[in-house]
N, C-alpha and C positions, 0 to 999 in steps of 0.2 A: 557451628563451623562447617565448612565445606573445603574440599580440595579439587584442584584441576589436574587432569592428565593431558598433556599435549605431546604430539608427535607428528612427523611429516607423513602426508598421505602416500607420497612416492608412487609406487605402481599398484597400490591397493585400490579396489573399487570403492567409490563413495558409499554406494548402497550397502555393501557388505560390512564396511566399517561402521556405518550407522546402526546396522542390525546388531553387530557384535557389542557395540557400546550400550545399546538398549538392553540387551540380554545381560550385560555386566551390572547394570543398575544406574547408568548415567541419567541425571535429571535434566541435562541440557547439553546440546551438541552444536558446535559452530565449525564452519569451514572458513578459513581466511587466507589472504594472499601473503606468502612469505616474501615476495618481491615487490614489484610495482607494476602489475600487469592488469589493466582494465578489462573487466568482463561485462559487456553489455548485451542487451537484447535476448535473454533466454526466452524460449517459447514456453507457452503454458505446459506445466508438468515436466519441463526439461530441467535437469541438473547440469549446469555448465560451470566448470571449476577452472582454477588456474593451473598452469603447468607445474608450479611449485607451491603446493597447498599445505597449510597447516591445519591439523585437526585438534580441537580443544574440547574437552568434555568435562562436565561438572559433576561431582559426586558428593553425596552426604558422608560425613565422617563416620557414620554407623557402619559403613562398609570399609574395612581396612584397605588402605592403598595397595599394599602387597597383594591382597586377595584380588583386587581389581586388575592389577598388572598381570598376575598369573593367569586369570581367566582370559584376558585379552591375548596373551601369548598363546593360549590354547586355541583360540578362535581365529587369530590373524597371523600367527607365526612368532617364533621365539625372538625374531629380530626386533620386535616392538619394545622389549625391555632394554635393548641397547640404545634406542634413540629417544625413548619416552622420558619426559621430565614431570615431576610432581611438585605442586606448589600449593600451600595452604591459602584458603580464601576466607576472609572474614564475612560472616553471615550479615547481610543487609537487606532492607526492603528497598530493592532497586527502583521500583516504581515511584516510591516516595522520594528517593534521591533525585530521580529525573524531574519530578515535578517541582522540586525546590528551585531549580533554575529555569523553569518554564513559566513565562509571564503572559498575560492576556496580549493577544495580537489583533490588530485591526487590518481589514482588507477593504480597500475602497473607502467609500464615505461613511458607512454606518455599520458594516458587518464586523463583529468581533468573535473570536474564538478564545474561550477561556477555560482554565482548569475548573473542575467541578467546585472546588473549595475556594476559589479566588473571588474577591469582591467584584460586584458589577462595575463596569466602567462608568465614570462620571460624565455620562453623555445621555441626554434625555432622548435622543433618537437612535441609541444603540440597539442593534439586533444581535443578540447574544446566543452563540452556540456553546453549550457546556460539553467539554470533552476531556477525557483522561487517556493517557497512553494505554494500549492494550494489545491484544493479539493481532489486530489488523492494522494495516498501513493507513496513515492519514490523520495528522493533527494540524496541518497547515504550515509546519516548519520546512517542508520540502518545497523548492521553487515551483514545481509543477502543480502541487495542490494549491499553493498561494496564487498562481496564475488563474486557476479555475474559480477560486473564491472571489478574486478581484473582478473577473468577468461576471460572476453571478450578482455581485453588488451593483454592477452597472447596467443589468438587463431589466427590462419590464417583465416581471414574473407573475404579477397578480392574476390568480385564477387560471394559470396555465398548468398543464400536465407536463411532467418531465421524466426522462429516463436517465439514470445514473448507471452507466455501463462500466463495471470494474469498481464497485462502490467502496471496497476496503473497509474503513471504519464507519462509512455512511455520512461522512462529513459534508459532502456536496449536496446530497439529497436533503439532509436535515437543514442545511443553510438555506436551500431553496424554498423549503416549506416555511421556514422562519421569515423569509423575505416576501412571502405571499403566494407561493405556488399552491395550486389546488390539491395536487397529488403527485407522488413520485413512485416510480418502479425502480428498485435498486437491484442490480444484477451483479453477481460475482461467481467465479468457479470455485472459490475457497469457501468451504463450509463455515470456517472460523469467521470469515468476513461477514457472512450473512448473520451469524449470531452476534457479533459485535455491532453491526448496523442496527439490528432489532433492539439491543440493549441501549444503544446510544439514543435511538429514536424515542424509546420509553422515557429515558432520563430528561430528554428535551421537550416531552409532551406532544410529540407529532406522530406517534406510532399509528394512530387511527387513520392517517393520510399517507402512510408509506407501505408499500408492498414489496416483499423480497422474493427474488427468483434466482434459481441456479441456472447453470448452463447445460443445454441450450435453452434460452428463455422463450416465453410465449408473449410476444410484444405486439401491441397495436400501435400503429403509427401516431406520433404526437408532434407537437409544435417546438419541442426543446429537448435536445439530447446532449449529454455530456459524457465523454469517455477519456478518462485519465489513466492511460495504461502504458504502453511502449510502442515505438514506431512500427516495428514488424507486425505485432498483433493488430494494430490500428489498420494497417494496409490489408491484412487478411480479413478483417471484419467489415470492410467496405460494403459487401452485399447486405450484411445484417444491419449495420448502422444506417445505411442508406434507406433500407426498407422501413426502418423505424421512424423516418422523418416524413412528415406531411409536406406538401408543396409550401415553400417559403419558411420551412422550419429552421430554427437556429441549431447548428451543430458545433460543439466546441471539442476539439481534439487536443489532448495534452499528454505529457509523459515523454516528450521527444527532445532530443538535442537540436540546436539551431541547424547543425549540419544535416539533419534528417528531415527537415521541413519540406524541401523540394520533392523528395520521394512520396511523402504523405500527401502533399497537395496534388501531385500528378495522379495518385490513386483515386482521389475524389473529384478530380476536375471535370469529368464528364457529366456529373449529376449535380455539382455544387458550384456556386460562386464563392470565391475566397473574399471574405469581407475584410479581414485583417489578420496579421500575425503579431502577437505580443510576446515580448521576450523578458526574461529575468535570468541574469547570469548567462550560463551556457545553455539554458533551456528555453523552450518556447511553446506557445499554444496557438492553435489555428481556429479562428472563428470563420465558419462557412455557412452559407444559406442554400437550402435546397432549391433547385430550379423549379419553376411553376410547372 
């Protein structure tokens, strides 16, 4: 069994609260919106929270709740005990619970993303990526990832080298290799993402053709670059992503809302021709081609 302690962040600093909860013995910490205030476009390494933020921390029952509250009051102020609530949480294997409702998904004509233990699709032409949820973002359920997978399925990838910038779980690079790409360089600023990408590449039997790099990367220009990040970082990365593209290279930018497409297209317009913009819900992806 576990229990949760939750309280409003109010005027406390997020970093000091996180440090205090870790010192107290919390095994998981989340910050969530108490109202209905969207927060978009945090920059790398930036913590951007809501004006009315709820803090929720998970503790093992081996640490008495009264002891945890007392320690938090010492570290953050006695007012914590006035506003904090404690709730018992049943112990569950949350990854297995999530997987129970996650079914194989098809993107485009032949690309499938399936849980590791799911049966293979009954499709002789199916190209299957095996993936389970983990520490890094990317299973195909988010519209921006789905847009990238759809684009990959429709592109000629045979024997091409690809860069996956902001690789997350590695899903895009692994899918590209399964679809015939010769090699992939996967880049991310999050060390957990690089670990997840390597593990998923091994699981899918493509690790020998995938190279992982942290930020800043050491990239040689290639003919295919995917970047599924956010609009502001995509705009800031234009010099890096532009330099990574050979003449006539395909560049696919995703992770942006439809309302942000104009600004992203403008940032790349001097060096790239816009081939198409594809949409899914409120999100979109931009396929561009490097000028000769």
